[in-house]
N, C-alpha and C positions, 0 to 999 in steps of 0.2 A: 447167461444170467438167469438165476432162479431155476437152473436146470430145465430150461424150456427152449423151444426152437428160436433161432436168431431173430426171425421176423416179428416176434410177438411185441416187443417193446416199441420198435418203430411204428408198428400199426397202432398201438395204443396211444403213442404220442401224437400221431396224425389225427386221432379222434378227440384230443383234448380241446382243440378250438371249438369244435361242434358242441362239446359238453359245456364249455364256458358260455357260449351263446344260449344254449338250452337252459342252463340254470339262471341266467339273467332273465330270460323270458318267463321261466317258471316262477321266479320270485316277484316280478314286477307287472306282468301283462295284465292280470285282472285289475289290480289296483291302479295301473297306469291308464287303462281304458276308462275307469271310473273318474279318475282325477282330471284327465285331459278332455274327455268329451261329455262328462256328466252322465254317463250311462248308468243304468241301474245295475246292481250286482248280478241280478239274474241275466240281464242282457250281456254284460261283460263276460260272465262265465260261459254263456252260450257261444260267444266268439272264441273264447279260450278252448272250449270243447271241440269246436270244428277245426280250429288251428291244430291242436294236438292230434286229433283224429286224422287230419290231412297229412301230417308228418308220417304217420304209420301206414295209412292207406297207400300213399304215394311210394312208400318203400316197396310195396308189392309191385308197383309199376317199374320202379328202379331195378328190382330183381329180375323181372321179365326182360327188360332191355339188356341187362348184362348177360343173362343166359342166352338170349337170341344172338347177340353180337359177339359173345365170348370175349368182351372187352371190359372186364371188371375195373381195371385201373383207369381207363379213359372215362368210364361212367362215374367213378369216384371223384376224379378231377373236375368233371363238369358240375357235379353236385356241390363241391366246395366253392366254385366260382359263382354259381347261382345263389347259394346262401349268402355269400358276401354281398352281392348286389341287393338282396333284400334288406340286410342290415344297414347298408348305405342309405337306402330310402328312409328307413326308420330314424336314422341319425340326424336328419334335417329338422331343426326345431321350427315349427310353424304354429302360431297361436290359433287355437280353435275358437271360432266365433259363430254366432248364429248364422252368418252369411256363408261361411265356408265349411261348416261341419260335415255336410253331406259328402262333398268331394274329398275332403281331408280324411274322413273315416274310410271312404272307399279306397283311397290311396294307401292308407295304413293296412287295410285288409289285403290289398294287392301285394304289399311288401311281405305280409305274413304268408301269403301263398308262395311267393318266391322262396322264402326260407323253408317252408314245408316241402316244396317240390325238390329243392336242392338237397334237403335232408333225405328225401326218398331215394334220390340217386346215389347218395353217399352211404347211409347208415347200414342197411342190410348187406350191401355188397362188401363193405369192409369187414363185417362180421363173417361173411362167407369166406373171405380170404383167410381170416384167422382160423376158421374151421378147417380149411385146407392144410394148414400147417400141421395138423394132427392126423391127417390121412396117412402119413408115414408111420409104419408100425413101431418105429423107435419111440415116437412121441404119443402113441394112441392112449396109453394109460395116464398121460398127463393132461388130458383134454379138460376135465372139470377144473383142475387147479389153474390151468392156463387161462381159461375164461374168467376165473376169479381174479387173477393177476391183471388181466386186460381191463377188468371192471374197476380195479383200484386205480390204475393209471389214468383212465379216462375221467375219473371223478376228481382228480386233483384240480382241474380247472373249475369244477363245480364248487369246491370249497371257497375259492377266491371270489367267484362271480357274484353271489348275493350281497357282498360288501360293496361292490362297485357302484351300483345305482344309488343306494342311500348315501354313500360317501360323496359322490359328485353332486347329488341333489342338495345335501346339507352345505357343501362348499359354495354352490352357486347361490343358495339362499343367503348365506353369510356375506357374500360379495355385495348383495343388495340390502344388507342390514336387516335381514329377516331370519326367523327360526323355523324349524320343521315342526309340523303338527299333523298327524295322520287324519284327524277328523275335519280339519279346516277345508280341504278342497270340496268335499260334498256340500258343506254349508255355503261355500262361495258360489257353487253352481246353483244351489237352490235360491240364493238371494238374487242372482243375476236373472233367473228365469221368472221369479214371482215378485221381487222387490218388496213393496209395502204389504203384500198379502202373505208374507212369510209367517209361519207358525211362531207364536210369541216365544215359546220355550226355545225353539231353534234360533230365533233372532237373538235372544239373550246369550245363548251359547256362542253364537257367531261374534258378538261384540266382545265377549270375554276373551275369546281365542285371538281376536285381532290384536288386542292389547298384549296378550301373552307372547305373541310371536314378534312384537316390535312395531305394530301398526298403530294407527290413530283411529280409535272407534268413534271419535267425534267428527272425523273428516268425511271425505267422499267415499262411502262404502263400496259403491260400484267400481270406482277406479281402483280401490285397494284389492277387491276380489279379482279383477281382471289381471292386475299386476302379479298378485300372488300365484294365481294359476299358471301364468306364463313362466314365471321364474321357477316354480315348483316342477313343472313338466319339462322345461328346458334342461334341467339337471339330469332328468331321466334319459332324455334324448342323447345326452353326451355319453351315457353308458353304452349305447349302441355303437358308438365309435370304438369303444374298447372291444366290442364283439367283432367289428370289422378287422381290427388288428389281430385278434385271436384266430380268426378264420384264415387270414393271410399267412400266419405262422404255421397253421396246420397244413395249408397248401404247400408251403415251402418244404416242410418236413417230409410230406408224402412224395413230392417230386424228387427229393434228394435220396429217399430210401426205397422207392418203389421197385427198383431192380432186384432187391433182396427179398421181395415178397412173391409168393407163388401166383401163377396164373393157370387157370384150367386149360389144358391142352384141347385144341379143336379135335373133333372126331376124326380118327384116322380112317382112310379108305383102303387100308392094306388088305388083309385077308378076311374073307367072310367065314364066320364060324357058324356051323350048322347045329341046331338044337333039336332034340326030339320033341314031340308034342307034350310028353310028360315033363320034360325040363322047362319048356316054355310056360306050362301051367304053373309049375312050382315057382318060377321066377316072378310071374305075374301075381301069384298069391302073396309072395314075400313083400313085393312092392306095395300091394294093397294093404297088407297088415301094417306096414311101416306108415303109410299115409293115414290109416285109421288111428294109429297111436298118436301121430302128430296132431291130428284134429282133436283128439280127446284132451291132450295137454293144452292145446290152444283154447279150448272151451274154458278150462280152469284159469288160464292166463287172463281172459276177458274180465273175470270177476276180481282178480287180484288188482289189475291196473285200474279198474273202476274205483276200487277202494284206495289204493295207494296214491294215485294221482290227485286225490283230494288235497294233497299237499299244496297244489297250486290254486285251489278253489276254496272249498269250505274251511280247510285248515289254515289257509293263508288269511282268510277273513276272520277266523277265530283268533289268530295271533294279533290282528289289528284291533278287534273289538273287545276281546275278553282278557287279553294279557297285557300287563303293565309294559308300556313301550316308551317311557319317558327318556330312557337312555339308550335303548336298542330299538331301531326301526323294525317293524314287523317283517320286512323282506329278508332281513339278516338271518332270521331263524331257519330259512331254507338251506343255510350252510350246514346245519346239523346233519342232514342226511348224507351228503358226500363226505363230511368229516368222519361220521361213523363208518361209512363204507371203507375208508382208508384205514382206520384204526382197527376195525373188527375183522376185516377180511383175513389178515395173517393169522389171527387167533382161530378163525373157523377152519382155515386150511390146515393148521397144525392139528386141530381136533379130528378132522376127517382123516388125515394121514395116520394119526395114532390109532384110530379105530380100524383102518385098513390093515395096518401092521399086525393088529391082534386078531385079524380074521373077522372083524365085525363091521366091515365096510357098509355104509348106507348107500343104497342105490340112488341115482338121480331122481326117479319118480317119487321115491319115499321122502327125499329132501324137499321136493316141491310141496308135498302134502304137509310136512312139518311147517314149512314157511307159511302156508295159508293159515295154520293154527296160530302162529305167532302174530300174524297180522290181525287175527280175530282178538287176541289178547290185548293188542294195542288199543283197539276201539272199545273193548270191554273196560279197560282202565279209564278211558276218556268219558265213557258213558256213566260209569259209577261216580267219577269226580263231578261231572256236570249235575247229576242227581243230588249229590251231597251238597253242592253249592246252591242248588235251587235255581239254576239258570233258566230264564225264560227263552223265548225266541230272540234272535239277534236284533230284529226290528224293535221289539219292546225294550231290550237292554240298552240299545243306543239312545233311545228317547228318555228312559227313566233312570238309567245308570244302575250301579250296583257294585259289589265287591269284585275287583279285578283279580285275575289269577296271577300267580308268580310264574316266572319263566321255567321253573323246574318241571311244570306240567308238560311243556313242549319237549323238554330234554328226555323225559321218560317216554313220551309218545313216539318221538322219532327214533329213539333207541330200539324199541320193539319193531317199528315199521322197517327200519334199516336191516335188522337181522333177518326179518321176513324176506326183504328184497334180496339179500345175499343168498338165501336158500332157493330163490325162484328165478330172478332175472338172469344172472350169469349161467346158472345151471340149466335154465330153460334154453338159452342159446346153445349150450353144450349138447343138450338132448336133441335139439333140432339138427345140429350138424352131424349128430351120430346116426339118426334114423333117416335123414333125407337121402333119396337116391342121388348118386354122384353127379348126374347131369341136371339136377334140379336144386342145387345148393342155394343159388341166389333167390329162386322162387320161394323155397321153403323158409329161408330167413325172412323173406318179405311177408310170408304168411304169419310168422310169429309176430312181426311188427303190425300186420293187419289185425290180428287179434287184439293187440294193444289199442289199435285205432277204435275198434268196437267198444272197448271199455272206456276210452276217452270220450266217445260220443255220448256217454251216459253221465259225464261229470257234472252237468248242470243240475242233476237231481239233488246233489248234496246241498248246494246253496239254496235251492228252492225249499227244502225241508228246514234248513238252518234258519231261514228268515220267517218261516210260517209256523213252526212248532217249537216247543221247548227243545233246545239243541241236543239233548240226550237222545231224542228220537232219531236224529240223523246218524249219530254214532251207533245206535242200536241196529240200524239198517245195514251199515257196513260190517258190523260185528257178525250179524247173522249170515250175510253173504259169504264172509270168509270161513266161518265154521262149517257151513253147509258144503262149500267147495272142498274143504279139508276132508270131510267125510266121503265125498264122491271120489276124491283122488285116492284115498286109502283103499277104497273099494276096487280101484283099477290097478293098483300097484303091481300085483303079481303078473298080470297080463302085460303091462308096460315093460316090466323087467325082462320078460321072455322076448318081446319084440326087439328091445334095444341091445340084446346080446350080440 
């Protein structure tokens, strides 16, 4: 299929469950932590940052385990099981109260750790196996397009996932004769914590929204707030049950198809090959050059993921606070990214193939540099738009209100960010598998994910600026990071092209 190695599609299908859970978490985690525990946005995004950094840091651990044991498939299976356990813990709906918040939040963080650790065992090692499919000279020229096809299939689950939590939440609210409102949970938490000392403007907003969602503003406000938070968050808990089902499906697919996937052979003890001192020095130099090239690209990847993964933090908050969400919940906009991945990848593959046929093939390092520029354009657009609209900080806008944005803003933004992602993420995986020494495939894929972890550790910076300054300042920071990274990458292109030959 697609003129690719047989194991590509089974490997991608095995990854779909993980992607399903990933996109549910990407869509709901920050907003869920705010609505369930009443955490500030800064605190919620800090938890989010550590969680997503943990996923990628632990991928390095997972790569080391697989390389040491030479048991890639067993490590992948263990990862799927551990992730499933984490989602099972999150699926249990328990009302957060002043008395149990400490241990319940701790339990939630433990569940997030299980998901991150399981992901670490799974993610990089499956990508390493995909890379091994292209070690066969027959398929070597198909490596870039193979990783792009792999990327399309694993994002199919991501298109569906962002709809699940809002759908289940709205259904559960409807069962209790209530309606959805994105701003109400924060006001409910504020009322329960300060009651009669609540800011008058916020109190007026609370009473208006209670009536709007089907409650009685003249009744017991504390009881209503408690009930609304319980029902609101229970619907989100149910979405984690869907994640459990998706993980079990991925596990079943992998167990059924794993025999058709490659496994790195253990080192043979047969004959000893003697090398001259000059040959040893040349081999050591080549490995060193490959690792230098790898770390150079990893440095660029840090800044890309720092900017791109704002989709789960400051951009998710922007969708909630500044974009009209009467008919479409803010979490649903996260489906734009995987949707564009699926739609645009075939177009990009055709363009790259056409250029290659005409002798104008674009190298992988050059594609990554172009991708950084496209990410910069996405934030340039959002910065200019925010300046034209005169948007203040999010904190000021939530209090005083203003003109909301149309959904088209998010569509344009995610279009450019997704094209940038397609120039960087699957091709970065391809580059890593190309330059990594044969006996360090799992480790090097883990290093790629480790670079993503470093970028994720910085995610909290976006919401901090978003709440403290006019929001165009946050977008200007990400724009600058992307354009500077593009310039650095173009400066290294010729060297990277030589090393990757």
